[in-house]
Structures are given as C-alpha cells and as structure tokens.
Residue, then its C-alpha position, 0 to 999 in steps of 0.5 A: m500500500s502506498k504511503q502517499v496519494s497524488i491527486k490533481i486539483e482543479f478550481s474554476g468558476g472564479l475559485e481559482l482567484l482564491f488560489d493565486n489565480q492557478r487553476s490546476h494543482r498537483v498535490v501529494l498527501p499522506a495515504r493515512v492521516s491521524a486527524t479527523p475532520a473536527d481536529a484536522k485544522r489543529s493537526l494538518k501541519d503535523d500530519a506528515g503521515a501516520a505510520e503504516g496502519d495508523g490513523r484513517p485513510v485520507d479523504v475529501a474532508y481532510l483535503i478541503l482543510w488541507l487546501k484551506d491551510n496550504l494553498l488558499k491565498e485569500r478570502e477563506e470564507l468564500f471557500v470554506e464554511s463550517g469545516t467543508v466547502r461553502p454552499g454554491i461550490l460543486v465538487l466533482v470526484n473523477d467527474t462525478d458529483w461528490e454527493l454520489e461518492g459520499e461527499g467528505d467521506y470519499q477516500l482519496k486514491d492515487g490519481d484521483e481528480i477533484v474539481f471545485i466549481s463555484t456556481l455563485h455569480g455576482g451581479 
C-alpha cells in the first residue's frame, strides 16, 4: 500500500482567484492521516503521515482543510464554511458529483481528480 496519494486539483468558476489565480494543482498527501475532520485544522501541519496502519485513510474532508491551510491565498470564507466547502461550490470526484461518492467521506486514491466549481455569480 502506498504511503502517499497524488491527486490533481482543479478550481474554476472564479475559485481559482482564491488560489493565486492557478487553476490546476498537483498535490501529494499522506495515504493515512491521524486527524479527523473536527481536529484536522489543529493537526494538518503535523500530519506528515501516520505510520503504516495508523490513523484513517485520507479523504475529501481532510483535503478541503488541507487546501484551506496550504494553498488558499485569500478570502477563506468564500471557500470554506463550517469545516467543508461553502454552499454554491460543486465538487466533482473523477467527474462525478461528490454527493454520489459520499461527499467528505470519499477516500482519496492515487490519481484521483477533484474539481471545485463555484456556481455563485455576482451581479
């Protein structure tokens, strides 16, 4: 079992502006993490990877908080609310709505593509 998971992240619909105007990112995360979504904020920086067999598999909930702490450049409130993506952000896991994949509980696999699309438009 791999100790790391390499995934592709895409932002569109204006979200890329919050991430240094960079639409596509490749990130490598530990395959297993000790943090739960409730305490991930406290533990993300220290979670270089739980020992093999320790912790839980890395999931989308962890990824969202990791993105907030590591790649988000401005206006956190436009991306995250109550520990998950704010309403109005469509999340696709390998081109499938994350609601069909278990939302934040979806366990990331090497090579996954996660897309975040803002469906909110100012006027």
